C-alpha positions in Angstrom: 96.4 118.0 84.2 94.4 118.1 87.4 96.5 118.1 90.6 95.0 116.1 93.4 95.6 117.0 97.0 95.4 113.8 99.0 95.5 113.2 102.7 96.0 109.5 103.1 95.8 107.5 106.3 97.5 104.2 105.8 97.0 101.1 107.9 99.3 99.6 108.8 101.4 102.8 108.6 104.6 101.0 109.8 104.7 98.4 106.9 107.5 100.2 104.9 107.0 98.0 101.8 103.3 98.7 101.7 103.8 102.5 102.3 106.4 102.5 99.5 104.1 100.6 97.1 101.2 103.0 97.9 103.4 106.1 97.3 104.7 104.7 94.1 101.2 103.9 92.8 99.9 107.3 93.9 102.8 109.2 92.3 102.3 107.3 89.0 98.6 107.9 88.9 99.0 111.6 89.8 101.2 112.0 86.7 98.4 110.8 84.4 95.8 113.1 82.9 92.5 112.5 84.7 89.3 114.6 84.7 88.2 113.2 88.0 91.4 112.7 90.0 89.7 111.7 93.3 87.7 108.5 93.2 89.0 107.5 89.8 92.5 107.9 91.0 91.8 105.9 94.1 90.4 103.0 92.0 93.6 103.0 89.9 95.9 103.2 92.9 94.0 100.3 94.5 94.3 98.3 91.3 98.0 98.9 91.3 98.4 97.9 94.9 96.6 94.6 94.1 99.1 94.0 91.2 102.0 94.9 93.5 101.1 92.0 95.8 98.5 93.5 98.1 95.3 91.7 96.8 93.2 92.8 99.8 94.2 96.5 99.7 91.3 98.9 99.9 91.0 102.6 99.5 87.9 104.5 100.8 87.6 108.1 99.6 86.0 110.7 101.8 85.4 114.2 100.6 83.0 117.0 101.0 81.5 119.0 98.1 84.0 121.8 98.7 86.9 119.4 98.7 85.7 117.9 95.4 85.6 121.3 93.9 89.1 121.9 95.1 90.3 118.5 93.9 91.1 117.4 97.4 90.4 114.0 99.1 90.9 112.1 102.2 91.9 108.5 101.6 91.7 105.7 104.1 94.1 103.1 102.7 94.1 99.6 104.2 96.5 96.8 103.3 94.2 94.1 104.6 90.8 95.5 103.5 
């Protein structure tokens, strides 16, 4: 299993229900076996946020080549797109 190191910036960060939904989705996806845990994981977390009641949630993944090789990502997670 590949471990993903995510730095996530959530907007709005003070919506506790949204933050909890994101953390739950991220934790569930991190526990799955994935060959490409960065963008692929973000797509799945975004899908799970939509199912959880956040249909406009959007995750943008930003990472350099060295971060990709280290299985690290920066995620910009927005509740309202």
